[in-house]
Backbone atoms as SQL, in Angstrom:
CREATE TABLE atoms (id INTEGER PRIMARY KEY, chain TEXT, resi INTEGER, resn TEXT, atom TEXT, x REAL, y REAL, z REAL);
INSERT INTO atoms VALUES
  (1, 'A', 1, 'UNK', 'N', -15.921, -6.751, -10.884),
  (2, 'A', 1, 'UNK', 'CA', -15.013, -7.890, -10.961),
  (3, 'A', 1, 'UNK', 'C', -15.782, -9.203, -11.083),
  (4, 'A', 2, 'UNK', 'N', -16.965, -9.276, -10.510),
  (5, 'A', 2, 'UNK', 'CA', -17.728, -10.523, -10.564),
  (6, 'A', 2, 'UNK', 'C', -18.069, -10.901, -12.001),
  (7, 'A', 3, 'UNK', 'N', -18.498, -9.938, -12.787),
  (8, 'A', 3, 'UNK', 'CA', -18.833, -10.267, -14.173),
  (9, 'A', 3, 'UNK', 'C', -17.594, -10.633, -14.966),
  (10, 'A', 4, 'UNK', 'N', -16.475, -9.972, -14.701),
  (11, 'A', 4, 'UNK', 'CA', -15.218, -10.330, -15.379),
  (12, 'A', 4, 'UNK', 'C', -14.794, -11.740, -15.018),
  (13, 'A', 5, 'UNK', 'N', -14.907, -12.096, -13.745),
  (14, 'A', 5, 'UNK', 'CA', -14.571, -13.447, -13.304),
  (15, 'A', 5, 'UNK', 'C', -15.499, -14.457, -13.968),
  (16, 'A', 6, 'UNK', 'N', -16.781, -14.154, -13.999),
  (17, 'A', 6, 'UNK', 'CA', -17.749, -15.066, -14.618),
  (18, 'A', 6, 'UNK', 'C', -17.486, -15.233, -16.118),
  (19, 'A', 7, 'UNK', 'N', -17.002, -14.176, -16.761),
  (20, 'A', 7, 'UNK', 'CA', -16.675, -14.271, -18.186),
  (21, 'A', 7, 'UNK', 'C', -15.468, -15.167, -18.440),
  (22, 'A', 8, 'UNK', 'N', -14.606, -15.312, -17.431),
  (23, 'A', 8, 'UNK', 'CA', -13.370, -16.066, -17.642),
  (24, 'A', 8, 'UNK', 'C', -13.425, -17.512, -17.153),
  (25, 'A', 9, 'UNK', 'N', -14.541, -17.927, -16.569),
  (26, 'A', 9, 'UNK', 'CA', -14.658, -19.297, -16.085),
  (27, 'A', 9, 'UNK', 'C', -16.108, -19.765, -16.190),
  (28, 'A', 10, 'UNK', 'N', -16.319, -21.065, -16.424),
  (29, 'A', 10, 'UNK', 'CA', -17.690, -21.588, -16.452),
  (30, 'A', 10, 'UNK', 'C', -18.188, -21.977, -15.051),
  (31, 'A', 11, 'UNK', 'N', -17.403, -21.704, -14.029),
  (32, 'A', 11, 'UNK', 'CA', -17.720, -22.145, -12.668),
  (33, 'A', 11, 'UNK', 'C', -18.938, -21.442, -12.087),
  (34, 'A', 12, 'UNK', 'N', -19.553, -22.098, -11.113),
  (35, 'A', 12, 'UNK', 'CA', -20.604, -21.482, -10.317),
  (36, 'A', 12, 'UNK', 'C', -19.937, -20.481, -9.376),
  (37, 'A', 13, 'UNK', 'N', -20.508, -19.300, -9.231),
  (38, 'A', 13, 'UNK', 'CA', -19.902, -18.241, -8.439),
  (39, 'A', 13, 'UNK', 'C', -20.864, -17.781, -7.358),
  (40, 'A', 14, 'UNK', 'N', -20.336, -17.649, -6.144),
  (41, 'A', 14, 'UNK', 'CA', -21.067, -17.058, -5.032),
  (42, 'A', 14, 'UNK', 'C', -20.400, -15.729, -4.728),
  (43, 'A', 15, 'UNK', 'N', -21.082, -14.648, -5.017),
  (44, 'A', 15, 'UNK', 'CA', -20.544, -13.319, -4.775),
  (45, 'A', 15, 'UNK', 'C', -21.088, -12.804, -3.445),
  (46, 'A', 16, 'UNK', 'N', -20.182, -12.476, -2.536),
  (47, 'A', 16, 'UNK', 'CA', -20.589, -11.956, -1.237),
  (48, 'A', 16, 'UNK', 'C', -20.559, -10.436, -1.275),
  (49, 'A', 17, 'UNK', 'N', -21.671, -9.816, -0.918),
  (50, 'A', 17, 'UNK', 'CA', -21.725, -8.359, -0.877),
  (51, 'A', 17, 'UNK', 'C', -22.649, -7.920, 0.251),
  (52, 'A', 18, 'UNK', 'N', -22.057, -7.556, 1.392),
  (53, 'A', 18, 'UNK', 'CA', -22.880, -7.150, 2.535),
  (54, 'A', 18, 'UNK', 'C', -23.537, -5.782, 2.368),
  (55, 'A', 19, 'UNK', 'N', -23.008, -4.939, 1.494),
  (56, 'A', 19, 'UNK', 'CA', -23.559, -3.599, 1.278),
  (57, 'A', 19, 'UNK', 'C', -24.794, -3.663, 0.382),
  (58, 'A', 20, 'UNK', 'N', -25.910, -3.159, 0.878),
  (59, 'A', 20, 'UNK', 'CA', -27.142, -3.169, 0.099),
  (60, 'A', 20, 'UNK', 'C', -26.969, -2.418, -1.216),
  (61, 'A', 21, 'UNK', 'N', -26.339, -1.263, -1.170),
  (62, 'A', 21, 'UNK', 'CA', -26.145, -0.469, -2.378),
  (63, 'A', 21, 'UNK', 'C', -25.281, -1.167, -3.413),
  (64, 'A', 22, 'UNK', 'N', -24.144, -1.708, -2.965),
  (65, 'A', 22, 'UNK', 'CA', -23.241, -2.396, -3.895),
  (66, 'A', 22, 'UNK', 'C', -23.877, -3.682, -4.423),
  (67, 'A', 23, 'UNK', 'N', -24.645, -4.360, -3.581),
  (68, 'A', 23, 'UNK', 'CA', -25.338, -5.573, -4.014),
  (69, 'A', 23, 'UNK', 'C', -26.351, -5.218, -5.113),
  (70, 'A', 24, 'UNK', 'N', -27.034, -4.092, -4.957),
  (71, 'A', 24, 'UNK', 'CA', -27.987, -3.639, -5.965),
  (72, 'A', 24, 'UNK', 'C', -27.308, -3.358, -7.301),
  (73, 'A', 25, 'UNK', 'N', -26.135, -2.728, -7.247),
  (74, 'A', 25, 'UNK', 'CA', -25.383, -2.447, -8.472),
  (75, 'A', 25, 'UNK', 'C', -25.003, -3.757, -9.163),
  (76, 'A', 26, 'UNK', 'N', -24.500, -4.713, -8.395),
  (77, 'A', 26, 'UNK', 'CA', -24.100, -5.994, -8.981),
  (78, 'A', 26, 'UNK', 'C', -25.302, -6.718, -9.576),
  (79, 'A', 27, 'UNK', 'N', -26.403, -6.765, -8.851),
  (80, 'A', 27, 'UNK', 'CA', -27.595, -7.450, -9.366),
  (81, 'A', 27, 'UNK', 'C', -28.123, -6.766, -10.628),
  (82, 'A', 28, 'UNK', 'N', -28.012, -5.451, -10.684),
  (83, 'A', 28, 'UNK', 'CA', -28.426, -4.717, -11.882),
  (84, 'A', 28, 'UNK', 'C', -27.554, -5.114, -13.075),
  (85, 'A', 29, 'UNK', 'N', -26.250, -5.193, -12.855),
  (86, 'A', 29, 'UNK', 'CA', -25.339, -5.598, -13.940),
  (87, 'A', 29, 'UNK', 'C', -25.605, -7.038, -14.380),
  (88, 'A', 30, 'UNK', 'N', -25.877, -7.900, -13.410),
  (89, 'A', 30, 'UNK', 'CA', -26.156, -9.298, -13.748),
  (90, 'A', 30, 'UNK', 'C', -27.474, -9.439, -14.500),
  (91, 'A', 31, 'UNK', 'N', -28.445, -8.597, -14.183),
  (92, 'A', 31, 'UNK', 'CA', -29.747, -8.697, -14.851),
  (93, 'A', 31, 'UNK', 'C', -29.632, -8.391, -16.342),
  (94, 'A', 32, 'UNK', 'N', -28.589, -7.669, -16.728),
  (95, 'A', 32, 'UNK', 'CA', -28.338, -7.387, -18.135),
  (96, 'A', 32, 'UNK', 'C', -27.670, -8.563, -18.849),
  (97, 'A', 33, 'UNK', 'N', -27.241, -9.557, -18.065),
  (98, 'A', 33, 'UNK', 'CA', -26.534, -10.724, -18.614),
  (99, 'A', 33, 'UNK', 'C', -27.231, -11.993, -18.119),
  (100, 'A', 34, 'UNK', 'N', -28.327, -12.339, -18.737),
  (101, 'A', 34, 'UNK', 'CA', -29.160, -13.469, -18.285),
  (102, 'A', 34, 'UNK', 'C', -28.369, -14.767, -18.148),
  (103, 'A', 35, 'UNK', 'N', -27.369, -14.983, -19.026),
  (104, 'A', 35, 'UNK', 'CA', -26.581, -16.222, -18.950),
  (105, 'A', 35, 'UNK', 'C', -25.778, -16.299, -17.657),
  (106, 'A', 36, 'UNK', 'N', -25.438, -15.144, -17.083),
  (107, 'A', 36, 'UNK', 'CA', -24.687, -15.150, -15.826),
  (108, 'A', 36, 'UNK', 'C', -25.594, -15.388, -14.622),
  (109, 'A', 37, 'UNK', 'N', -26.844, -15.007, -14.724),
  (110, 'A', 37, 'UNK', 'CA', -27.767, -15.190, -13.600),
  (111, 'A', 37, 'UNK', 'C', -27.925, -16.665, -13.211),
  (112, 'A', 38, 'UNK', 'N', -27.667, -17.565, -14.159),
  (113, 'A', 38, 'UNK', 'CA', -27.766, -19.001, -13.877),
  (114, 'A', 38, 'UNK', 'C', -26.580, -19.508, -13.065),
  (115, 'A', 39, 'UNK', 'N', -25.428, -18.807, -13.117),
  (116, 'A', 39, 'UNK', 'CA', -24.201, -19.280, -12.459),
  (117, 'A', 39, 'UNK', 'C', -23.733, -18.410, -11.304),
  (118, 'A', 40, 'UNK', 'N', -24.260, -17.210, -11.203),
  (119, 'A', 40, 'UNK', 'CA', -23.801, -16.282, -10.171),
  (120, 'A', 40, 'UNK', 'C', -24.908, -16.082, -9.136),
  (121, 'A', 41, 'UNK', 'N', -24.590, -16.400, -7.897),
  (122, 'A', 41, 'UNK', 'CA', -25.500, -16.173, -6.777),
  (123, 'A', 41, 'UNK', 'C', -24.909, -15.060, -5.932),
  (124, 'A', 42, 'UNK', 'N', -25.688, -14.026, -5.687),
  (125, 'A', 42, 'UNK', 'CA', -25.233, -12.893, -4.878),
  (126, 'A', 42, 'UNK', 'C', -25.831, -13.042, -3.480),
  (127, 'A', 43, 'UNK', 'N', -24.946, -13.112, -2.495),
  (128, 'A', 43, 'UNK', 'CA', -25.367, -13.323, -1.105),
  (129, 'A', 43, 'UNK', 'C', -25.098, -12.077, -0.264),
  (130, 'A', 44, 'UNK', 'N', -26.000, -11.751, 0.669),
  (131, 'A', 44, 'UNK', 'CA', -25.864, -10.530, 1.473),
  (132, 'A', 44, 'UNK', 'C', -25.002, -10.717, 2.718),
  (133, 'A', 45, 'UNK', 'N', -23.864, -11.378, 2.576),
  (134, 'A', 45, 'UNK', 'CA', -23.014, -11.684, 3.721),
  (135, 'A', 45, 'UNK', 'C', -21.603, -11.164, 3.501),
  (136, 'A', 46, 'UNK', 'N', -20.853, -11.116, 4.602),
  (137, 'A', 46, 'UNK', 'CA', -19.417, -10.894, 4.483),
  (138, 'A', 46, 'UNK', 'C', -18.738, -12.252, 4.611),
  (139, 'A', 47, 'UNK', 'N', -17.429, -12.282, 4.473),
  (140, 'A', 47, 'UNK', 'CA', -16.698, -13.558, 4.442),
  (141, 'A', 47, 'UNK', 'C', -16.747, -14.313, 5.764),
  (142, 'A', 48, 'UNK', 'N', -16.948, -13.623, 6.870),
  (143, 'A', 48, 'UNK', 'CA', -17.009, -14.317, 8.154),
  (144, 'A', 48, 'UNK', 'C', -18.392, -14.875, 8.461),
  (145, 'A', 49, 'UNK', 'N', -19.418, -14.323, 7.863),
  (146, 'A', 49, 'UNK', 'CA', -20.767, -14.753, 8.232),
  (147, 'A', 49, 'UNK', 'C', -21.440, -15.670, 7.217),
  (148, 'A', 50, 'UNK', 'N', -20.852, -15.855, 6.046),
  (149, 'A', 50, 'UNK', 'CA', -21.470, -16.738, 5.057),
  (150, 'A', 50, 'UNK', 'C', -21.337, -18.187, 5.513),
  (151, 'A', 51, 'UNK', 'N', -22.373, -18.987, 5.230),
  (152, 'A', 51, 'UNK', 'CA', -22.356, -20.398, 5.596),
  (153, 'A', 51, 'UNK', 'C', -22.833, -21.200, 4.392),
  (154, 'A', 52, 'UNK', 'N', -21.882, -21.714, 3.615),
  (155, 'A', 52, 'UNK', 'CA', -22.217, -22.506, 2.441),
  (156, 'A', 52, 'UNK', 'C', -22.277, -23.978, 2.820),
  (157, 'A', 53, 'UNK', 'N', -23.065, -24.747, 2.068),
  (158, 'A', 53, 'UNK', 'CA', -23.248, -26.167, 2.365),
  (159, 'A', 53, 'UNK', 'C', -22.025, -27.029, 2.076),
  (160, 'A', 54, 'UNK', 'N', -21.129, -26.542, 1.229),
  (161, 'A', 54, 'UNK', 'CA', -19.954, -27.329, 0.863),
  (162, 'A', 54, 'UNK', 'C', -18.757, -26.409, 0.683),
  (163, 'A', 55, 'UNK', 'N', -17.561, -26.975, 0.711),
  (164, 'A', 55, 'UNK', 'CA', -16.352, -26.152, 0.518),
  (165, 'A', 55, 'UNK', 'C', -16.324, -25.530, -0.877),
  (166, 'A', 56, 'UNK', 'N', -15.610, -24.447, -0.998),
  (167, 'A', 56, 'UNK', 'CA', -15.440, -23.802, -2.300),
  (168, 'A', 56, 'UNK', 'C', -14.092, -24.205, -2.882),
  (169, 'A', 57, 'UNK', 'N', -13.955, -24.109, -4.184),
  (170, 'A', 57, 'UNK', 'CA', -12.694, -24.463, -4.833),
  (171, 'A', 57, 'UNK', 'C', -11.695, -23.325, -4.794),
  (172, 'A', 58, 'UNK', 'N', -12.184, -22.102, -4.746),
  (173, 'A', 58, 'UNK', 'CA', -11.291, -20.947, -4.731),
  (174, 'A', 58, 'UNK', 'C', -12.004, -19.764, -4.077),
  (175, 'A', 59, 'UNK', 'N', -11.217, -18.899, -3.492),
  (176, 'A', 59, 'UNK', 'CA', -11.719, -17.654, -2.938),
  (177, 'A', 59, 'UNK', 'C', -10.978, -16.524, -3.635),
  (178, 'A', 60, 'UNK', 'N', -11.730, -15.579, -4.162),
  (179, 'A', 60, 'UNK', 'CA', -11.132, -14.434, -4.858),
  (180, 'A', 60, 'UNK', 'C', -11.581, -13.173, -4.140),
  (181, 'A', 61, 'UNK', 'N', -10.603, -12.378, -3.710),
  (182, 'A', 61, 'UNK', 'CA', -10.895, -11.108, -3.050),
  (183, 'A', 61, 'UNK', 'C', -10.060, -10.038, -3.737),
  (184, 'A', 62, 'UNK', 'N', -10.727, -9.151, -4.453),
  (185, 'A', 62, 'UNK', 'CA', -10.023, -8.108, -5.194),
  (186, 'A', 62, 'UNK', 'C', -10.423, -6.753, -4.623),
  (187, 'A', 63, 'UNK', 'N', -9.419, -5.952, -4.286),
  (188, 'A', 63, 'UNK', 'CA', -9.650, -4.627, -3.705),
  (189, 'A', 63, 'UNK', 'C', -10.480, -4.683, -2.430),
  (190, 'A', 64, 'UNK', 'N', -10.206, -5.701, -1.611),
  (191, 'A', 64, 'UNK', 'CA', -10.964, -5.859, -0.372),
  (192, 'A', 64, 'UNK', 'C', -10.062, -5.834, 0.854),
  (193, 'A', 65, 'UNK', 'N', -8.961, -6.546, 0.802),
  (194, 'A', 65, 'UNK', 'CA', -8.140, -6.751, 1.995),
  (195, 'A', 65, 'UNK', 'C', -7.658, -5.443, 2.632),
  (196, 'A', 66, 'UNK', 'N', -7.310, -4.467, 1.823),
  (197, 'A', 66, 'UNK', 'CA', -6.806, -3.209, 2.382),
  (198, 'A', 66, 'UNK', 'C', -7.853, -2.504, 3.237),
  (199, 'A', 67, 'UNK', 'N', -9.130, -2.763, 2.969),
  (200, 'A', 67, 'UNK', 'CA', -10.203, -2.076, 3.682),
  (201, 'A', 67, 'UNK', 'C', -10.624, -2.791, 4.962),
  (202, 'A', 68, 'UNK', 'N', -10.111, -3.984, 5.186),
  (203, 'A', 68, 'UNK', 'CA', -10.511, -4.754, 6.367),
  (204, 'A', 68, 'UNK', 'C', -9.634, -4.407, 7.562),
  (205, 'A', 69, 'UNK', 'N', -10.256, -4.308, 8.704),
  (206, 'A', 69, 'UNK', 'CA', -9.527, -4.045, 9.945),
  (207, 'A', 69, 'UNK', 'C', -8.574, -5.203, 10.231),
  (208, 'A', 70, 'UNK', 'N', -7.420, -4.931, 10.851),
  (209, 'A', 70, 'UNK', 'CA', -6.445, -6.001, 11.139),
  (210, 'A', 70, 'UNK', 'C', -7.042, -7.176, 11.907),
  (211, 'A', 71, 'UNK', 'N', -7.902, -6.917, 12.895),
  (212, 'A', 71, 'UNK', 'CA', -8.496, -8.015, 13.654),
  (213, 'A', 71, 'UNK', 'C', -9.409, -8.871, 12.776),
  (214, 'A', 72, 'UNK', 'N', -10.148, -8.234, 11.883),
  (215, 'A', 72, 'UNK', 'CA', -11.017, -8.965, 10.959),
  (216, 'A', 72, 'UNK', 'C', -10.174, -9.861, 10.055),
  (217, 'A', 73, 'UNK', 'N', -9.085, -9.311, 9.514),
  (218, 'A', 73, 'UNK', 'CA', -8.196, -10.110, 8.656),
  (219, 'A', 73, 'UNK', 'C', -7.643, -11.314, 9.402),
  (220, 'A', 74, 'UNK', 'N', -7.256, -11.092, 10.655),
  (221, 'A', 74, 'UNK', 'CA', -6.692, -12.185, 11.461),
  (222, 'A', 74, 'UNK', 'C', -7.722, -13.300, 11.654),
  (223, 'A', 75, 'UNK', 'N', -8.982, -12.943, 11.838),
  (224, 'A', 75, 'UNK', 'CA', -10.044, -13.949, 12.000),
  (225, 'A', 75, 'UNK', 'C', -10.446, -14.566, 10.666),
  (226, 'A', 76, 'UNK', 'N', -10.227, -13.838, 9.571),
  (227, 'A', 76, 'UNK', 'CA', -10.671, -14.286, 8.258),
  (228, 'A', 76, 'UNK', 'C', -9.884, -15.470, 7.718),
  (229, 'A', 77, 'UNK', 'N', -8.549, -15.442, 7.841),
  (230, 'A', 77, 'UNK', 'CA', -7.723, -16.492, 7.229),
  (231, 'A', 77, 'UNK', 'C', -8.107, -17.901, 7.666),
  (232, 'A', 78, 'UNK', 'N', -8.291, -18.186, 8.967),
  (233, 'A', 78, 'UNK', 'CA', -8.690, -19.548, 9.348),
  (234, 'A', 78, 'UNK', 'C', -10.066, -19.945, 8.792),
  (235, 'A', 79, 'UNK', 'N', -10.977, -18.996, 8.713),
  (236, 'A', 79, 'UNK', 'CA', -12.311, -19.277, 8.168),
  (237, 'A', 79, 'UNK', 'C', -12.202, -19.649, 6.693),
  (238, 'A', 80, 'UNK', 'N', -11.442, -18.890, 5.932),
  (239, 'A', 80, 'UNK', 'CA', -11.258, -19.206, 4.516),
  (240, 'A', 80, 'UNK', 'C', -10.580, -20.557, 4.335),
  (241, 'A', 81, 'UNK', 'N', -9.606, -20.851, 5.177),
  (242, 'A', 81, 'UNK', 'CA', -8.901, -22.137, 5.077),
  (243, 'A', 81, 'UNK', 'C', -9.857, -23.305, 5.307),
  (244, 'A', 82, 'UNK', 'N', -10.761, -23.174, 6.246),
  (245, 'A', 82, 'UNK', 'CA', -11.718, -24.250, 6.525),
  (246, 'A', 82, 'UNK', 'C', -12.744, -24.419, 5.415),
  (247, 'A', 83, 'UNK', 'N', -13.066, -23.357, 4.719),
  (248, 'A', 83, 'UNK', 'CA', -14.128, -23.400, 3.710),
  (249, 'A', 83, 'UNK', 'C', -13.632, -23.668, 2.305),
  (250, 'A', 84, 'UNK', 'N', -12.337, -23.687, 2.116),
  (251, 'A', 84, 'UNK', 'CA', -11.786, -23.868, 0.775),
  (252, 'A', 84, 'UNK', 'C', -11.308, -25.296, 0.592),
  (253, 'A', 85, 'UNK', 'N', -11.803, -25.931, -0.451),
  (254, 'A', 85, 'UNK', 'CA', -11.400, -27.276, -0.820),
  (255, 'A', 85, 'UNK', 'C', -9.987, -27.204, -1.379),
  (256, 'A', 86, 'UNK', 'N', -9.104, -28.008, -0.865),
  (257, 'A', 86, 'UNK', 'CA', -7.711, -27.956, -1.291),
  (258, 'A', 86, 'UNK', 'C', -7.347, -29.200, -2.090),
  (259, 'A', 87, 'UNK', 'N', -6.760, -28.988, -3.238),
  (260, 'A', 87, 'UNK', 'CA', -6.280, -30.100, -4.064),
  (261, 'A', 87, 'UNK', 'C', -4.768, -30.011, -4.105),
  (262, 'A', 88, 'UNK', 'N', -4.111, -31.075, -3.710),
  (263, 'A', 88, 'UNK', 'CA', -2.653, -31.118, -3.730),
  (264, 'A', 88, 'UNK', 'C', -2.240, -32.190, -4.729),
  (265, 'A', 89, 'UNK', 'N', -1.437, -31.795, -5.706),
  (266, 'A', 89, 'UNK', 'CA', -0.990, -32.733, -6.711),
  (267, 'A', 89, 'UNK', 'C', 0.534, -32.802, -6.679),
  (268, 'A', 90, 'UNK', 'N', 1.054, -33.986, -6.454),
  (269, 'A', 90, 'UNK', 'CA', 2.493, -34.198, -6.485),
  (270, 'A', 90, 'UNK', 'C', 3.224, -33.467, -5.351),
  (271, 'A', 91, 'UNK', 'N', 4.539, -33.431, -5.474),
  (272, 'A', 91, 'UNK', 'CA', 5.378, -32.762, -4.485),
  (273, 'A', 91, 'UNK', 'C', 6.261, -31.762, -5.188),
  (274, 'A', 92, 'UNK', 'N', 6.588, -30.717, -4.514),
  (275, 'A', 92, 'UNK', 'CA', 7.485, -29.702, -5.096),
  (276, 'A', 92, 'UNK', 'C', 8.913, -30.047, -4.816);
């Protein structure tokens, strides 16, 4: 999914992958696409332990939430809310 996301946006991407094996697979795929290596940073963290210097514009989690324990999910939402830059335009 990371390469598909990178293909659809020019944004800088931080891919979180705590699994050594899965991180290796992703880095192998990225090494075949040199243009993506400039925009995609793969970090060995999960969503609760990553510490970025600035807020992110969006968080994308695909095929992840179902695998997380309920307590982890409960702790995750406030962390994501604090780390995500929110833009509000107009009123609904």
